[in-house]
Every structure is written in C-alpha cells, then in structure tokens.
C-alpha positions as CSV (number, residue, x, y, z in Angstrom):
1,M,0.0,0.0,0.0
2,R,1.3,3.4,-0.9
3,N,1.5,6.2,1.7
4,V,-0.5,8.8,-0.3
5,G,-1.8,11.7,1.8
6,Y,-0.2,10.7,5.1
7,K,2.4,13.5,5.1
8,R,-0.2,16.1,4.2
9,T,-2.5,14.7,7.0
10,R,0.4,15.0,9.5
11,I,1.2,18.5,8.5
12,A,-2.4,19.5,8.7
13,R,-2.9,18.1,12.2
14,I,0.2,19.9,13.4
15,G,-1.0,23.1,11.8
16,A,-4.4,22.8,13.2
17,A,-3.0,22.2,16.7
18,I,-0.7,25.3,16.4
19,G,-3.7,27.3,15.0
20,F,-5.9,26.2,17.9
21,V,-3.2,27.2,20.4
22,C,-2.8,30.6,18.8
23,G,-6.6,31.2,18.8
24,V,-6.8,30.3,22.5
25,L,-3.9,32.5,23.4
26,G,-5.5,35.3,21.6
27,L,-8.9,34.7,23.2
28,L,-7.4,34.5,26.7
29,A,-5.3,37.7,26.0
30,G,-8.4,39.5,24.9
31,L,-10.5,38.4,27.9
32,T,-7.8,39.4,30.4
33,N,-7.0,42.7,28.7
34,H,-3.4,42.0,28.1
35,T,-1.7,44.0,25.3
36,W,0.8,42.1,23.2
37,K,2.7,43.1,20.1
38,L,0.2,41.7,17.7
39,E,-2.8,42.5,19.9
40,P,-5.2,39.8,21.0
41,E,-7.2,40.1,17.7
42,G,-4.2,39.4,15.6
43,W,-3.4,36.1,17.6
44,F,-7.0,35.0,17.4
45,E,-7.4,35.8,13.7
46,G,-4.0,34.2,12.9
47,G,-5.1,31.1,14.8
48,I,-8.3,31.0,12.8
49,L,-6.4,31.4,9.5
50,L,-3.9,28.8,10.4
51,T,-6.7,26.3,11.4
52,L,-8.6,27.0,8.1
53,I,-5.5,26.4,6.1
54,A,-4.8,23.1,7.9
55,M,-8.3,22.0,7.3
56,F,-7.9,22.5,3.6
57,I,-4.6,20.6,3.7
58,L,-6.4,17.7,5.6
59,L,-9.2,17.7,3.0
60,D,-6.5,17.6,0.2
61,G,-4.9,14.7,1.9
62,M,-8.1,12.9,2.3
63,F,-9.0,13.3,-1.4
64,A,-5.5,12.1,-2.4
65,F,-5.9,9.0,-0.3
66,Q,-9.4,8.3,-1.7
67,K,-8.2,8.8,-5.3
68,D,-5.3,6.3,-4.7
69,R,-7.7,3.8,-3.3
70,M,-9.8,4.0,-6.5
71,A,-6.8,3.7,-8.8
72,P,-6.4,0.3,-10.5
73,R,-3.5,-1.7,-9.0
74,S,-0.8,-3.6,-10.9
75,L,0.3,-7.1,-9.8
76,D,3.6,-5.7,-8.4
77,D,2.0,-3.9,-5.5
C-alpha cells in the first residue's frame, strides 16, 4: 500500500494544533485585557487562519488518499 496523503495529514494536524493554540492565546489575552505586540485580535485571527489552512490541507490529503484507493493496481503492488 502506498503512503499517499499521510504526510499532508500529519502537517495538517500539526498546523491545526498550532492554530488552535494561537486562537486560544488570543482569546485569553483578549479576555484578560493583556496587550501584546500583535494585539489579541491578531493572535485570534491568525489562529483561525492557520486552522482553516490546515483543514484545507487535511481535505486535500483525504481526497488524495481516496483517489489512490480508487486507482487500479498492478500485480507488483
């Protein structure tokens, strides 16, 4: 079996986790009125953007995996 889409899935999961952490940090900074260099809104929006990009990469990996499963196999595999 070929490893199609696994690298993209791993990258997407790491990106989603980092995006979630950035979003939570921005949310907590906004609730506690801390001022940071990027402002709490910047951290929160950056976390959302990173999570959305990770979700698109995850979907791309899923489609690549499904496409590979549908492809005809040769006798050598």
